[in-house]
Backbone as CSV, one residue per row, in Angstrom:
resi,resn,N_x,N_y,N_z,CA_x,CA_y,CA_z,C_x,C_y,C_z
1,MET,-129.172,42.636,-128.634,-130.579,42.791,-128.246,-131.418,41.637,-128.788
2,LEU,-132.521,41.406,-128.117,-133.410,40.345,-128.553,-134.111,40.723,-129.844
3,ASN,-134.230,39.754,-130.715,-134.951,39.943,-131.969,-136.371,39.422,-131.757
4,PHE,-137.287,40.340,-131.444,-138.643,39.923,-131.086,-139.397,39.346,-132.278
5,ASP,-139.073,39.824,-133.484,-139.715,39.248,-134.667,-139.326,37.780,-134.821
6,GLN,-138.055,37.481,-134.584,-137.589,36.106,-134.670,-138.164,35.256,-133.534
7,MET,-138.345,35.864,-132.360,-138.945,35.143,-131.247,-140.350,34.686,-131.596
8,GLU,-141.110,35.574,-132.205,-142.472,35.202,-132.614,-142.440,34.092,-133.657
9,LYS,-141.513,34.202,-134.587,-141.389,33.186,-135.630,-140.964,31.845,-135.039
10,MET,-139.997,31.877,-134.129,-139.520,30.644,-133.513,-140.608,29.992,-132.653
11,THR,-141.399,30.834,-131.977,-142.492,30.296,-131.163,-143.470,29.519,-132.023
12,LEU,-143.787,30.061,-133.184,-144.712,29.392,-134.097,-144.112,28.108,-134.668
13,GLN,-142.785,28.032,-134.748,-142.134,26.842,-135.295,-142.047,25.705,-134.277
14,ILE,-141.889,26.035,-132.999,-141.776,24.967,-131.999,-143.112,24.633,-131.350
15,LEU,-144.101,25.505,-131.507,-145.402,25.268,-130.887,-146.072,23.972,-131.364
16,PRO,-145.910,23.569,-132.634,-146.531,22.297,-133.059,-146.029,21.074,-132.301
17,TYR,-144.915,21.196,-131.591,-144.385,20.066,-130.828,-144.929,20.025,-129.405
18,LEU,-145.788,20.993,-129.063,-146.404,20.998,-127.738,-147.252,19.749,-127.479
19,PRO,-148.030,19.253,-128.466,-148.791,18.007,-128.209,-147.906,16.831,-127.814
20,ALA,-146.690,16.747,-128.354,-145.779,15.664,-127.972,-145.387,15.790,-126.503
21,THR,-145.155,17.017,-126.053,-144.835,17.242,-124.641,-146.016,16.884,-123.751
22,LEU,-147.220,17.278,-124.169,-148.410,16.968,-123.383,-148.671,15.466,-123.336
23,GLU,-148.470,14.789,-124.452,-148.654,13.336,-124.474,-147.650,12.655,-123.556
24,LEU,-146.406,13.108,-123.602,-145.381,12.551,-122.732,-145.722,12.802,-121.268
25,LEU,-146.206,13.995,-120.972,-146.596,14.338,-119.601,-147.741,13.459,-119.115
26,LEU,-148.784,13.309,-119.919,-149.968,12.567,-119.494,-149.680,11.081,-119.327
27,LEU,-148.967,10.483,-120.274,-148.665,9.059,-120.184,-147.737,8.763,-119.003
28,SER,-146.741,9.623,-118.804,-145.840,9.450,-117.664,-146.593,9.608,-116.352
29,LEU,-147.533,10.564,-116.315,-148.320,10.794,-115.104,-149.218,9.597,-114.807
30,LEU,-149.834,9.026,-115.824,-150.677,7.845,-115.617,-149.863,6.690,-115.045
31,LEU,-148.681,6.456,-115.616,-147.811,5.400,-115.102,-147.394,5.702,-113.669
32,ALA,-147.066,6.960,-113.394,-146.639,7.352,-112.049,-147.762,7.163,-111.031
33,ILE,-149.000,7.471,-111.419,-150.136,7.303,-110.511,-150.338,5.830,-110.180
34,VAL,-150.258,4.972,-111.198,-150.412,3.537,-110.976,-149.322,3.017,-110.038
35,LEU,-148.076,3.385,-110.321,-146.962,2.943,-109.477,-147.065,3.530,-108.075
36,GLY,-147.427,4.810,-107.992,-147.528,5.463,-106.693,-148.624,4.864,-105.829
37,LEU,-149.790,4.612,-106.417,-150.884,4.006,-105.657,-150.520,2.597,-105.210
38,GLY,-149.919,1.835,-106.123,-149.526,0.471,-105.779,-148.525,0.437,-104.643
39,ALA,-147.525,1.310,-104.722,-146.499,1.342,-103.667,-147.079,1.812,-102.343
40,ALA,-147.954,2.822,-102.407,-148.548,3.343,-101.167,-149.445,2.300,-100.503
41,LEU,-150.289,1.629,-101.282,-151.207,0.640,-100.715,-150.457,-0.572,-100.158
42,SER,-149.376,-0.961,-100.834,-148.615,-2.110,-100.338,-147.952,-1.794,-99.003
43,ARG,-147.614,-0.533,-98.776,-147.046,-0.133,-97.487,-148.130,-0.005,-96.421
44,ILE,-149.265,0.557,-96.806,-150.338,0.761,-95.835,-150.881,-0.568,-95.325
45,TYR,-151.087,-1.501,-96.240,-151.649,-2.799,-95.859,-150.564,-3.843,-95.589
46,ARG,-149.315,-3.399,-95.615,-148.183,-4.246,-95.242,-148.206,-5.594,-95.964
47,ILE,-148.319,-5.511,-97.281,-148.348,-6.717,-98.098,-146.942,-7.322,-98.129
48,PRO,-146.804,-8.586,-97.762,-145.465,-9.203,-97.727,-144.741,-9.064,-99.066
49,VAL,-143.464,-8.909,-99.014,-142.567,-8.775,-100.175,-142.801,-7.442,-100.886
50,LEU,-144.057,-7.185,-101.289,-144.344,-5.938,-102.016,-144.029,-4.711,-101.166
51,GLN,-144.224,-4.820,-99.859,-143.922,-3.696,-98.983,-142.444,-3.351,-99.034
52,ARG,-141.581,-4.377,-98.977,-140.132,-4.143,-99.035,-139.730,-3.607,-100.405
53,VAL,-140.318,-4.187,-101.453,-140.019,-3.728,-102.808,-140.429,-2.269,-102.981
54,SER,-141.589,-1.910,-102.455,-142.085,-0.536,-102.561,-141.179,0.436,-101.823
55,GLN,-140.736,0.054,-100.641,-139.855,0.922,-99.866,-138.538,1.149,-100.602
56,ALA,-137.988,0.084,-101.199,-136.744,0.213,-101.956,-136.953,1.080,-103.190
57,TYR,-138.079,0.880,-103.864,-138.399,1.673,-105.061,-138.517,3.156,-104.726
58,ILE,-139.233,3.470,-103.639,-139.411,4.873,-103.249,-138.076,5.508,-102.892
59,LEU,-137.242,4.778,-102.172,-135.938,5.306,-101.781,-135.062,5.583,-102.999
60,LEU,-134.995,4.615,-103.894,-134.169,4.787,-105.088,-134.749,5.853,-106.013
61,GLY,-136.069,5.823,-106.196,-136.704,6.782,-107.103,-136.524,8.218,-106.675
62,ARG,-136.507,8.455,-105.362,-136.345,9.820,-104.863,-134.879,10.226,-104.759
63,ALA,-133.980,9.244,-104.651,-132.563,9.557,-104.450,-131.806,9.724,-105.757
64,VAL,-132.223,9.012,-106.796,-131.489,9.020,-108.057,-132.049,10.118,-108.963
65,PRO,-131.197,10.938,-109.579,-131.670,11.986,-110.492,-132.483,11.431,-111.651
66,THR,-133.415,12.241,-112.126,-134.291,11.810,-113.222,-133.490,11.407,-114.449
67,LEU,-132.443,12.161,-114.756,-131.661,11.885,-115.962,-130.996,10.516,-115.897
68,ILE,-130.493,10.155,-114.727,-129.843,8.846,-114.588,-130.871,7.728,-114.770
69,ILE,-132.058,7.894,-114.169,-133.114,6.893,-114.350,-133.472,6.767,-115.823
70,LEU,-133.561,7.903,-116.506,-133.905,7.894,-117.929,-132.851,7.157,-118.744
71,TYR,-131.575,7.402,-118.442,-130.495,6.717,-119.166,-130.476,5.218,-118.855
72,VAL,-130.703,4.873,-117.585,-130.721,3.456,-117.213,-131.840,2.724,-117.954
73,VAL,-133.013,3.350,-118.035,-134.134,2.742,-118.761,-133.820,2.661,-120.252
74,PHE,-133.274,3.737,-120.804,-133.026,3.810,-122.245,-131.985,2.787,-122.698
75,TYR,-130.933,2.617,-121.891,-129.868,1.693,-122.282,-130.024,0.307,-121.647
76,GLY,-130.682,0.252,-120.478,-130.785,-1.023,-119.780,-131.988,-1.859,-120.157
77,LEU,-133.133,-1.214,-120.403,-134.349,-1.963,-120.712,-134.219,-2.807,-121.982
78,PRO,-133.617,-2.287,-123.061,-133.435,-3.153,-124.246,-132.610,-4.401,-123.946
79,MET,-131.600,-4.265,-123.070,-130.783,-5.427,-122.716,-131.608,-6.458,-121.951
80,ILE,-132.478,-5.962,-121.040,-133.331,-6.874,-120.282,-134.312,-7.578,-121.215
81,LEU,-134.909,-6.813,-122.125,-135.844,-7.408,-123.080,-135.148,-8.417,-123.982
82,LEU,-133.904,-8.112,-124.330,-133.146,-9.030,-125.181,-132.860,-10.339,-124.448
83,MET,-132.567,-10.242,-123.150,-132.324,-11.451,-122.363,-133.594,-12.293,-122.241
84,ILE,-134.741,-11.596,-122.140,-136.005,-12.314,-121.964,-136.505,-12.888,-123.289
85,ARG,-136.479,-12.060,-124.322,-137.071,-12.459,-125.597,-136.109,-13.211,-126.507
86,GLY,-134.814,-12.953,-126.346,-133.832,-13.636,-127.175,-133.541,-12.890,-128.466
87,GLN,-132.574,-13.391,-129.203,-132.127,-12.745,-130.435,-133.219,-12.703,-131.498
88,ALA,-134.179,-13.622,-131.415,-135.212,-13.692,-132.456,-136.046,-12.414,-132.510
89,ASP,-136.189,-11.737,-131.378,-137.007,-10.524,-131.330,-136.157,-9.259,-131.306
90,LEU,-134.924,-9.353,-131.781,-134.022,-8.201,-131.761,-134.586,-7.048,-132.581
91,THR,-135.165,-7.372,-133.734,-135.728,-6.318,-134.587,-136.885,-5.617,-133.897
92,LEU,-137.744,-6.403,-133.227,-138.886,-5.826,-132.520,-138.433,-4.910,-131.398
93,ILE,-137.409,-5.342,-130.666,-136.882,-4.514,-129.574,-136.282,-3.230,-130.114
94,ALA,-135.596,-3.336,-131.251,-134.968,-2.153,-131.850,-135.993,-1.144,-132.339
95,GLU,-137.217,-1.600,-132.588,-138.257,-0.713,-133.103,-139.004,0.027,-131.992
96,ILE,-138.704,-0.274,-130.729,-139.348,0.462,-129.636,-138.875,1.915,-129.680
97,PRO,-139.788,2.879,-129.780,-139.378,4.286,-129.929,-138.804,4.854,-128.642
98,PRO,-137.895,5.821,-128.744,-137.369,6.483,-127.546,-138.459,7.095,-126.680
99,PHE,-139.571,7.473,-127.308,-140.690,8.060,-126.562,-141.176,7.105,-125.474
100,ALA,-141.232,5.801,-125.793,-141.697,4.814,-124.815,-140.741,4.724,-123.630
101,TYR,-139.435,4.779,-123.900,-138.455,4.747,-122.810,-138.573,6.005,-121.943
102,ALA,-138.872,7.127,-122.583,-139.034,8.371,-121.829,-140.229,8.280,-120.889
103,VAL,-141.335,7.698,-121.360,-142.518,7.527,-120.522,-142.199,6.656,-119.312
104,VAL,-141.486,5.551,-119.536,-141.141,4.648,-118.442,-140.204,5.331,-117.448
105,GLY,-139.168,5.996,-117.949,-138.200,6.646,-117.078,-138.815,7.748,-116.236
106,LEU,-139.582,8.622,-116.873,-140.213,9.719,-116.137,-141.287,9.196,-115.188
107,GLY,-142.027,8.175,-115.631,-143.065,7.594,-114.774,-142.481,6.953,-113.533
108,LEU,-141.358,6.245,-113.690,-140.705,5.617,-112.536,-140.259,6.654,-111.517
109,HIS,-139.664,7.718,-112.003,-139.167,8.756,-111.092,-140.312,9.465,-110.380
110,SER,-141.320,9.871,-111.126,-142.431,10.603,-110.527,-143.269,9.704,-109.627
111,GLY,-143.371,8.420,-109.972,-144.159,7.497,-109.165,-143.651,7.368,-107.742
112,ALA,-142.330,7.461,-107.565,-141.758,7.368,-106.218,-142.220,8.544,-105.354
113,TYR,-142.298,9.732,-105.930,-142.762,10.893,-105.180,-144.261,10.817,-104.922
114,LEU,-145.020,10.364,-105.925,-146.463,10.243,-105.731,-146.790,9.191,-104.676
115,ALA,-145.954,8.152,-104.580,-146.181,7.124,-103.559,-146.138,7.741,-102.164
116,GLU,-145.183,8.619,-101.919,-145.098,9.288,-100.621,-146.274,10.238,-100.408
117,ILE,-146.680,10.904,-101.490,-147.826,11.812,-101.392,-149.091,11.034,-101.058
118,PHE,-149.336,9.930,-101.766,-150.523,9.123,-101.512,-150.481,8.490,-100.118
119,TYR,-149.303,8.063,-99.712,-149.148,7.440,-98.387,-149.546,8.425,-97.294
120,SER,-149.068,9.656,-97.412,-149.413,10.682,-96.422,-150.895,11.041,-96.483
121,ALA,-151.428,11.104,-97.716,-152.838,11.473,-97.884,-153.769,10.415,-97.308
122,PHE,-153.411,9.139,-97.467,-154.242,8.069,-96.916,-154.363,8.183,-95.400
123,TYR,-153.258,8.561,-94.754,-153.284,8.683,-93.300,-153.927,9.986,-92.837
124,SER,-154.302,10.839,-93.781,-155.049,12.042,-93.435,-156.543,11.758,-93.303
125,VAL,-156.981,10.616,-93.834,-158.395,10.230,-93.712,-158.664,9.819,-92.268
126,PRO,-159.702,10.366,-91.630,-160.003,10.013,-90.228,-160.148,8.505,-90.032
127,LYS,-159.483,7.992,-89.019,-159.529,6.550,-88.760,-160.926,6.070,-88.404
128,GLY,-161.724,6.964,-87.838,-163.075,6.587,-87.447,-163.911,6.122,-88.628
129,GLN,-163.701,6.750,-89.795,-164.460,6.357,-90.973,-164.056,4.968,-91.446
130,ILE,-162.774,4.675,-91.364,-162.295,3.351,-91.777,-162.813,2.291,-90.822
131,GLU,-162.782,2.594,-89.523,-163.279,1.637,-88.538,-164.775,1.412,-88.709
132,THR,-165.512,2.467,-89.030,-166.949,2.331,-89.254,-167.241,1.438,-90.445
133,SER,-166.453,1.606,-91.514,-166.655,0.767,-92.708,-166.410,-0.699,-92.389
134,GLN,-165.461,-0.959,-91.506,-165.204,-2.346,-91.113,-166.342,-2.898,-90.268
135,VAL,-166.926,-2.043,-89.408,-168.019,-2.477,-88.545,-169.249,-2.856,-89.369
136,ILE,-169.530,-2.062,-90.409,-170.731,-2.344,-91.209,-170.489,-3.415,-92.259
137,GLY,-169.268,-3.949,-92.299,-168.999,-5.102,-93.139,-168.517,-4.811,-94.549
138,LEU,-168.038,-3.606,-94.805,-167.499,-3.308,-96.133,-166.190,-4.056,-96.343
139,SER,-165.997,-4.535,-97.555,-164.741,-5.209,-97.884,-163.614,-4.186,-97.965
140,THR,-162.393,-4.684,-97.928,-161.233,-3.792,-98.033,-161.263,-3.035,-99.350
141,TYR,-161.634,-3.726,-100.437,-161.690,-3.085,-101.752,-162.680,-1.934,-101.758
142,ARG,-163.895,-2.157,-101.231,-164.907,-1.110,-101.228,-164.542,0.018,-100.269
143,THR,-163.887,-0.328,-99.188,-163.443,0.709,-98.256,-162.430,1.640,-98.923
144,VAL,-161.480,1.042,-99.619,-160.470,1.845,-100.319,-161.111,2.657,-101.436
145,LYS,-161.970,2.022,-102.228,-162.559,2.676,-103.394,-163.530,3.788,-103.016
146,ASN,-164.420,3.527,-102.059,-165.520,4.448,-101.777,-165.262,5.426,-100.633
147,ILE,-164.329,5.085,-99.756,-164.111,5.941,-98.582,-162.723,6.566,-98.570
148,ILE,-161.695,5.721,-98.712,-160.333,6.233,-98.563,-159.891,7.032,-99.783
149,LEU,-160.021,6.432,-100.973,-159.482,7.087,-102.167,-160.064,8.478,-102.437
150,PRO,-161.402,8.654,-102.425,-161.933,9.993,-102.721,-161.387,11.067,-101.785
151,GLN,-161.323,10.769,-100.485,-160.834,11.757,-99.534,-159.323,11.924,-99.613
152,ALA,-158.610,10.806,-99.782,-157.148,10.880,-99.845,-156.690,11.669,-101.064
153,LEU,-157.361,11.456,-102.185,-156.982,12.196,-103.390,-157.252,13.679,-103.228
154,THR,-158.285,14.012,-102.478,-158.563,15.421,-102.202,-157.443,16.047,-101.387
155,PHE,-156.976,15.320,-100.378,-155.845,15.804,-99.590,-154.573,15.877,-100.442
156,ALA,-154.452,14.959,-101.407,-153.214,14.851,-102.181,-153.111,15.869,-103.312
157,LEU,-154.243,16.449,-103.725,-154.240,17.310,-104.913,-153.221,18.455,-104.864
158,PRO,-153.123,19.207,-103.757,-152.133,20.303,-103.759,-150.704,19.818,-103.972
159,MET,-150.347,18.691,-103.336,-148.998,18.157,-103.504,-148.819,17.529,-104.888
160,MET,-149.897,16.951,-105.417,-149.837,16.394,-106.764,-149.584,17.487,-107.795
161,ALA,-150.162,18.665,-107.566,-149.960,19.776,-108.496,-148.478,20.101,-108.624
162,ASN,-147.769,20.138,-107.494,-146.332,20.415,-107.529,-145.583,19.330,-108.288
163,GLU,-145.967,18.069,-108.071,-145.276,16.979,-108.737,-145.553,16.970,-110.240
164,VAL,-146.771,17.330,-110.635,-147.084,17.402,-112.068,-146.270,18.504,-112.736
165,LEU,-146.111,19.627,-112.047,-145.280,20.705,-112.589,-143.823,20.260,-112.700
166,ASN,-143.339,19.525,-111.714,-141.976,18.984,-111.798,-141.854,17.999,-112.956
167,LEU,-142.895,17.198,-113.152,-142.881,16.235,-114.251,-142.893,16.953,-115.594
168,LEU,-143.646,18.044,-115.677,-143.658,18.839,-116.909,-142.253,19.325,-117.246
169,LYS,-141.566,19.847,-116.235,-140.189,20.302,-116.476,-139.281,19.126,-116.822
170,GLY,-139.564,17.970,-116.222,-138.744,16.798,-116.495,-138.882,16.279,-117.911
171,THR,-140.002,16.570,-118.574,-140.165,16.096,-119.951,-139.105,16.675,-120.883
172,SER,-138.528,17.801,-120.498,-137.535,18.440,-121.371,-136.275,17.595,-121.532
173,ILE,-135.949,16.765,-120.518,-134.722,15.977,-120.628,-134.893,14.788,-121.558
174,ALA,-136.141,14.523,-121.984,-136.364,13.447,-122.956,-135.658,13.754,-124.274
175,ALA,-135.358,15.024,-124.506,-134.624,15.401,-125.714,-133.242,14.754,-125.750
176,LEU,-132.693,14.406,-124.590,-131.356,13.811,-124.521,-131.334,12.367,-125.003
177,ILE,-132.511,11.748,-125.131,-132.568,10.403,-125.721,-133.311,10.460,-127.058
178,THR,-133.176,11.594,-127.725,-133.653,11.834,-129.097,-135.162,11.937,-129.232
179,VAL,-135.878,12.205,-128.157,-137.312,12.454,-128.260,-137.504,13.912,-128.682
180,VAL,-138.210,14.122,-129.773,-138.408,15.485,-130.275,-139.730,16.013,-129.725
181,GLU,-139.670,16.569,-128.530,-140.823,17.261,-127.960,-140.530,18.758,-128.022
182,LEU,-141.139,19.533,-127.161,-141.010,20.989,-127.242,-139.562,21.442,-127.103
183,PHE,-138.881,20.970,-126.065,-137.494,21.383,-125.850,-136.572,20.793,-126.905
184,GLY,-136.844,19.556,-127.334,-136.049,18.959,-128.402,-136.157,19.747,-129.688
185,ALA,-137.376,20.187,-130.007,-137.573,21.014,-131.198,-136.856,22.351,-131.060
186,ALA,-136.868,22.914,-129.841,-136.162,24.174,-129.604,-134.661,23.995,-129.814
187,ASN,-134.111,22.875,-129.370,-132.689,22.607,-129.589,-132.348,22.520,-131.070
188,ILE,-133.205,21.868,-131.825,-132.970,21.722,-133.267,-132.999,23.087,-133.948
189,GLN,-134.003,23.889,-133.621,-134.110,25.217,-134.224,-132.945,26.112,-133.819
190,ALA,-132.507,25.986,-132.577,-131.376,26.797,-132.121,-130.109,26.437,-132.876
191,ALA,-129.908,25.147,-133.125,-128.723,24.714,-133.863,-128.768,25.165,-135.316
192,LEU,-129.975,25.245,-135.880,-130.114,25.634,-137.283,-129.976,27.138,-137.499
193,THR,-130.422,27.923,-136.514,-130.488,29.374,-136.701,-129.475,30.166,-135.876
194,ASN,-128.882,29.530,-134.859,-127.981,30.207,-133.908,-128.679,31.277,-133.071
195,LEU,-130.008,31.251,-133.065,-130.760,32.197,-132.237,-131.116,31.531,-130.910
196,TYR,-130.075,31.181,-130.164,-130.284,30.391,-128.953,-131.139,31.126,-127.925
197,LEU,-130.813,32.377,-127.661,-131.518,33.108,-126.613,-132.987,33.290,-126.965
198,GLU,-133.258,33.695,-128.199,-134.637,33.919,-128.617,-135.464,32.634,-128.543
199,ILE,-134.875,31.537,-129.000,-135.615,30.276,-129.036,-135.882,29.759,-127.625
200,TYR,-134.870,29.832,-126.761,-135.056,29.303,-125.414,-135.998,30.162,-124.589
201,ILE,-136.009,31.469,-124.820,-136.995,32.323,-124.152,-138.392,31.982,-124.650
202,SER,-138.529,31.736,-125.944,-139.829,31.339,-126.496,-140.308,30.040,-125.868
203,ALA,-139.401,29.069,-125.751,-139.762,27.792,-125.132,-140.136,27.991,-123.664
204,ALA,-139.390,28.853,-122.968,-139.677,29.116,-121.552,-141.067,29.724,-121.377
205,LEU,-141.443,30.608,-122.275,-142.763,31.228,-122.193,-143.873,30.201,-122.401
206,ILE,-143.648,29.254,-123.298,-144.645,28.207,-123.528,-144.780,27.329,-122.289
207,TYR,-143.640,26.931,-121.706,-143.682,26.142,-120.469,-144.370,26.914,-119.351
208,TRP,-144.107,28.190,-119.272,-144.710,29.035,-118.243,-146.228,29.077,-118.400
209,ALA,-146.697,29.303,-119.630,-148.137,29.343,-119.880,-148.786,27.997,-119.560
210,LEU,-148.109,26.924,-119.919,-148.634,25.590,-119.646,-148.685,25.320,-118.140
211,SER,-147.675,25.779,-117.409,-147.656,25.612,-115.958,-148.808,26.359,-115.299
212,ILE,-149.086,27.554,-115.783,-150.213,28.330,-115.241,-151.525,27.588,-115.478
213,ALA,-151.685,27.019,-116.677,-152.907,26.280,-116.998,-153.058,25.059,-116.093
214,ILE,-151.969,24.343,-115.858,-152.017,23.160,-114.994,-152.355,23.558,-113.561
215,GLU,-151.731,24.620,-113.083,-151.985,25.066,-111.710,-153.439,25.470,-111.523
216,ARG,-153.989,26.185,-112.494,-155.386,26.594,-112.392,-156.311,25.379,-112.480
217,GLY,-155.929,24.394,-113.293,-156.715,23.172,-113.384,-156.782,22.444,-112.052
218,PHE,-155.669,22.375,-111.361,-155.651,21.716,-110.054,-156.432,22.523,-109.020
219,ARG,-156.362,23.840,-109.090,-157.142,24.657,-108.148,-158.631,24.442,-108.358
220,PHE,-159.038,24.331,-109.621,-160.442,24.050,-109.927,-160.836,22.680,-109.378
221,ALA,-159.961,21.685,-109.568,-160.236,20.336,-109.063,-160.328,20.333,-107.535
222,GLU,-159.481,21.107,-106.884,-159.522,21.186,-105.419,-160.844,21.773,-104.940
223,ARG,-161.328,22.801,-105.633,-162.609,23.400,-105.235,-163.758,22.426,-105.442
224,ARG,-163.711,21.682,-106.555,-164.788,20.726,-106.838,-164.776,19.564,-105.864
225,ALA,-163.585,19.158,-105.447,-163.467,18.009,-104.545,-163.519,18.414,-103.076
226,GLY,-163.646,19.695,-102.813,-163.568,20.179,-101.438,-164.678,19.705,-100.534
227,PHE,-165.778,19.193,-101.111,-166.883,18.771,-100.244,-166.498,17.583,-99.379
228,TYR,-165.435,16.848,-99.768,-164.995,15.732,-98.940,-164.367,16.217,-97.632
229,LEU,-163.937,17.476,-97.625,-163.257,17.998,-96.445,-164.211,18.728,-95.510
230,ARG,-165.456,18.868,-95.918,-166.395,19.635,-95.097,-167.017,18.779,-94.003
């Protein structure tokens, strides 16, 4: 039977690692948004070279499992940095924390999905508004900033919510490259106490509560941004 007293105790022991999970989620999401917007815009405006690179990135990012991308970044990026910087900066490269590799790996994977979401959302904006902005002489930058982005992001919010929840779940695999976040802390406690079921249920409940908070946050954002759709 479950030891509910131990579950409460274990929850209190792993809860302090929740900020690490949230930090990993937010930083990875920021990187993913930057990559996703860049890839989507390069496809929409058919920027030479970047369009092909973006298409290849989206294909690979969506086809390759998150764990493989994380391992490739964790083991491959130091080698690339070593080739670029040379042996003189070996100590500096060795001091890069696993947390940074986790942010890059998760951001790369999520960015490929966000690129498709943004690409679809941009084409949801009525073409008449874009044509009107061109007629009145707005630059491409101002058209994207003031007309396309606000409406496209409104269309993208429901799909972004799903991707953020997937990214939240993906943060748990960062424990495999020694990042001690919520799931990593749960693994450590489980190994120390042998209370695997109690600890993992406690961790699941925390993830569940966090997912509910994120979902409600996106619903609130959708209601606030809904005036663009009226």
